[in-house]
C-alpha positions in Angstrom: 5.4 17.4 -7.7 1.7 19.1 -7.5 -1.1 16.5 -8.1 -4.8 17.8 -8.7 -7.9 16.0 -9.0 -11.0 16.6 -10.9 -14.5 15.6 -9.1 -17.4 15.4 -11.5 -20.2 14.9 -9.1 -23.8 16.5 -8.9 -24.1 15.7 -5.1 -22.5 18.7 -3.3 -22.5 17.1 0.0 -20.4 14.2 -1.3 -18.5 16.7 -3.5 -17.6 18.7 -0.3 -16.8 15.6 1.8 -14.4 14.4 -1.0 -12.8 18.0 -1.2 -12.2 18.1 2.6 -10.7 14.6 2.7 -8.4 15.0 -0.6 -7.1 18.2 0.9 -5.9 16.2 3.8 -3.7 14.2 1.1 -2.3 17.5 0.0 -4.0 17.3 -3.3 -5.8 20.1 -5.1 -9.4 19.7 -6.5 -11.5 21.2 -9.1 -15.1 20.3 -9.0 -17.9 20.2 -11.7 -21.5 19.0 -11.0 -22.6 18.2 -14.7 -21.1 16.0 -17.1 -20.5 18.3 -20.0 -18.7 20.8 -18.1 -16.6 18.0 -16.3 -15.9 16.5 -19.7 -14.7 19.8 -20.9 -12.5 20.3 -18.0 -11.0 17.1 -18.2 -9.9 17.5 -21.8 -8.4 20.8 -21.7 -6.7 20.5 -18.4 -4.2 18.3 -16.8 -5.3 16.2 -13.7 -3.5 13.5 -12.0 -6.9 11.8 -11.2 -10.6 12.2 -12.4 -13.2 11.2 -9.8 -16.3 10.4 -11.9 -19.8 9.9 -10.7 -21.8 7.6 -13.0 -25.0 9.6 -12.6 -24.6 13.1 -14.0 -26.7 15.8 -15.5 -26.2 16.5 -19.3 -23.7 13.8 -19.9 -23.4 10.4 -18.1 -20.2 9.3 -16.3 -20.2 6.3 -18.4 -20.1 8.4 -21.6 -17.5 10.6 -20.1 -15.1 7.8 -19.1 -15.4 6.4 -22.9 -14.3 9.8 -24.3 -11.5 10.3 -22.0 -10.2 7.0 -22.7 -10.2 7.8 -26.3 -8.6 11.0 -26.3 -6.4 10.9 -23.1 -5.2 7.1 -22.8 -3.2 7.6 -19.7 -5.7 9.6 -17.6 -6.4 7.7 -14.4 -10.1 7.4 -13.6 -11.9 6.1 -10.5 -15.8 5.8 -10.8 -18.3 6.3 -8.2 -21.3 3.9 -8.7 -24.3 3.2 -6.7 -24.3 0.3 -4.3 -26.9 -2.0 -6.5 -25.5 -1.1 -9.7 -23.3 -4.1 -10.7 -23.9 -3.3 -14.5 -22.5 0.3 -14.2 -19.4 -1.0 -12.5 -18.6 -3.5 -15.2 -19.4 -1.0 -17.9 -17.0 1.4 -16.4 -14.3 -0.9 -16.0 -14.8 -2.2 -19.5 -14.9 1.6 -20.9 -11.6 2.0 -19.4 -12.0 3.1 -15.8 -8.8 2.3 -13.7 -10.9 1.6 -10.7 -14.3 2.1 -8.9 -15.9 2.5 -5.5 -19.7 2.1 -4.5 -21.5 4.7 -2.7 -21.6 4.8 0.2 -18.1 4.4 0.8 -15.2 4.7 3.6 -13.3 8.1 3.6 -10.2 5.9 4.4 -10.8 3.5 1.7 -11.3 6.4 -1.0 -8.1 8.1 0.5 -6.4 4.6 0.0 -7.6 4.4 -3.6 -6.6 7.9 -4.4 -3.1 7.7 -3.2 -2.6 4.2 -5.2 -3.9 6.0 -8.3 -1.7 9.1 -7.9 1.3 6.7 -7.1 1.0 5.2 -10.5 0.5 8.5 -12.5 3.8 9.8 -10.7 5.6 6.8 -11.8 4.3 7.2 -15.3 5.5 11.0 -15.1 9.0 10.0 -14.0 9.2 7.1 -16.8 8.5 9.9 -19.4 11.4 11.4 -18.4 13.7 8.7 -18.3 15.8 6.9 -20.9 15.4 3.2 -22.0 17.8 1.0 -20.0 18.3 -2.8 -21.6 18.2 -4.0 -17.8 14.6 -2.7 -17.4 13.3 -5.0 -20.4 11.2 -8.3 -20.5 10.8 -10.2 -23.5 8.5 -13.0 -24.1 7.3 -13.9 -27.6 6.3 -10.8 -29.6 5.9 -8.8 -26.6 8.4 -6.5 -25.1 8.0 -4.6 -21.8 10.2 -1.7 -20.4 9.7 -0.9 -16.9 11.6 2.2 -16.8 9.8 3.8 -19.7 6.8 2.2 -19.1 6.6 1.1 -22.8 5.1 -2.0 -24.3 5.8 -3.3 -27.8 4.0 -6.2 -29.9 5.9 -7.3 -32.8 8.0 -4.0 -32.4 4.8 -1.7 -32.7 3.9 0.2 -29.6 0.7 -0.6 -27.6 -1.0 2.1 -25.7 -1.8 0.8 -22.2 -3.3 2.5 -19.1 -0.9 2.9 -16.2 -2.8 0.2 -14.3 -2.8 -1.8 -17.5 0.7 -1.8 -17.6 1.2 -2.5 -14.0 -1.1 -5.7 -14.3 1.2 -6.9 -17.5 4.4 -6.2 -15.8 3.5 -7.9 -12.6 2.4 -11.0 -14.4 5.4 -11.0 -16.9 7.9 -10.5 -14.1 6.5 -13.8 -12.6 6.1 -15.9 -15.8 3.8 -19.2 -15.3 3.2 -18.3 -11.8 -0.9 -18.3 -11.0 -2.3 -15.3 -9.2 -5.6 -15.3 -7.7 -8.0 -12.1 -8.3 -7.4 -10.9 -4.6 -3.5 -11.2 -5.0 -3.4 -9.2 -7.9 -5.7 -6.5 -6.4 -3.2 -6.2 -3.6 -0.2 -6.3 -5.7 -1.3 -4.1 -8.7 -4.0 -1.9 -7.2 -2.7 -1.8 -3.7 -5.7 -2.9 -1.7 -7.4 -6.1 -0.8 -11.4 -5.9 -0.6 -13.9 -8.7 -1.4 -16.2 -7.5 -4.0 -14.1 -6.0 -6.2 -13.0 -8.6 -8.5 -14.7 -7.3 -11.3 -11.7 -4.8 -11.4 -9.5 -7.6 -12.1 -11.6 -9.5 -14.6 -12.3 -6.2 -16.7 -8.4 -5.1 -17.0 -7.5 -8.7 -18.0 -10.3 -8.4 -20.5 -8.9 -5.1 -21.7 -5.4 -6.1 -21.6 -6.1 -9.2 -23.8 -7.9 -7.3 -26.5 -4.6 -5.3 -26.9 -1.9 -7.8 -26.7 -3.5 -11.1 -28.0 -4.1 -12.0 -31.6 -7.4 -13.6 -30.5 -8.6 -12.5 -26.9 -11.0 -15.4 -27.1 -8.2 -17.9 -27.2 -5.4 -16.0 -25.4 -1.6 -17.2 -25.7 -0.2 -15.0 -23.1 -2.6 -14.1 -20.3 -4.4 -17.2 -19.5 -7.2 -18.1 -17.1 -6.5 -20.9 -14.7 -10.1 -22.1 -14.1 -10.8 -21.9 -10.4 -7.6 -20.2 -9.3 -7.0 -17.0 -11.2 -4.5 -15.9 -14.0 -1.0 -16.5 -15.2 1.3 -15.0 -18.1 2.2 -18.2 -20.2 6.0 -17.9 -21.3 5.8 -20.7 -23.7 6.0 -18.2 -26.4 8.3 -17.6 -29.5 
């Protein structure tokens, strides 16, 4: 299975560094240095992953992220943000990015993050080619999740989740009423554990609640255990 990555980055030194290290992973790469051409490429071509800088000429990375998530819900997006720009990181995640890294970043960490996202994408592609099996289904209250086909239903109506949102929900539903810390969820769902990336979990929990809860401010399913983490409440239906 050939995987390709779109890199939208206006710093040519960083873009070249990324290209060299993605090639080590056997990945093909397209590069665009401005936002408008990067968005056009992302919308009109099929990429396993979009690596997206926040600060770009002509169109910012946050706007690209928002438009991509609206038009291509399953597109994997990894954002690159400035080290001191917490607002951009939070906004990027709330707009639909699957993950983010801060500059300057470790090449080995970048490769690990890219591998993790590519793995999710390939699982999603395989699921689309398979048929549903009853043994792959978990039901709780009004929510039904099917691992093999990676489908989620709420009151028998399909819900569009990103690959990472699906993995997060499946992990929580597979362990009902078990409380997970943010660090544990990072390791189990994203495939890494690094201090300072708790925003990734928080934002995905918020997005997940907005899609599956009747009232995201008073969640019935994905609940916060204050001072510890999150759990999926099985006392439904």
